[in-house]
C-alpha positions, 0 to 999 in steps of 0.5 A: 499499499502506497499513497500518492499524496501527502497524508497528515498524522490522524487521519483514517485512511480506512475502516472496514467490516470483518469476518468473526471467526470461532477458536475453531475455525480458527484452529483450522484456518492456521493450517492455511495460507489464511493463517497470514492475513487474520488479524485475533480478535479478542473481545473480552479475553476471546481467542478468535480470529477474523479477516477484515474486507478492503485493504486491510489485510495487504498492508506490510509488516514493519515495527517503526509503522507509519499508521496502527489498526484499532479494533471496534469489536462492537461494530465489526470493524477496523480502521488504519489510523495514520500516526504521523505524516505522511510523506507523498509516495510513501508506503503505508505501514502497520505493525503486525504486534498491533502498538504501531511501534511494537518491536515484539518479534512476529511469527516471521521475522528470521534475525 
């Protein structure tokens, strides 16, 4: 995901509905390629997952991302919002750990 124009801090890039799946369905998804595109969805500590619609599932990961995602468990949506000013032509990234600057190693990091 790249922007063609400059975007200021705290701009909503996208809000998309999600398909929520049960803990049992997540165990099945974890055995497929879809595992790389789902989000943990844990209202009240439940171990579910969701598949975001729109472009949300294709944002690349960065440990110091320029966007952050927010889950609305009541509306079953995920929102992407900028966390700093973004220059035209810059890639839009999210941190797969949830918080935009969380440096916890993600599952695919080979370092």
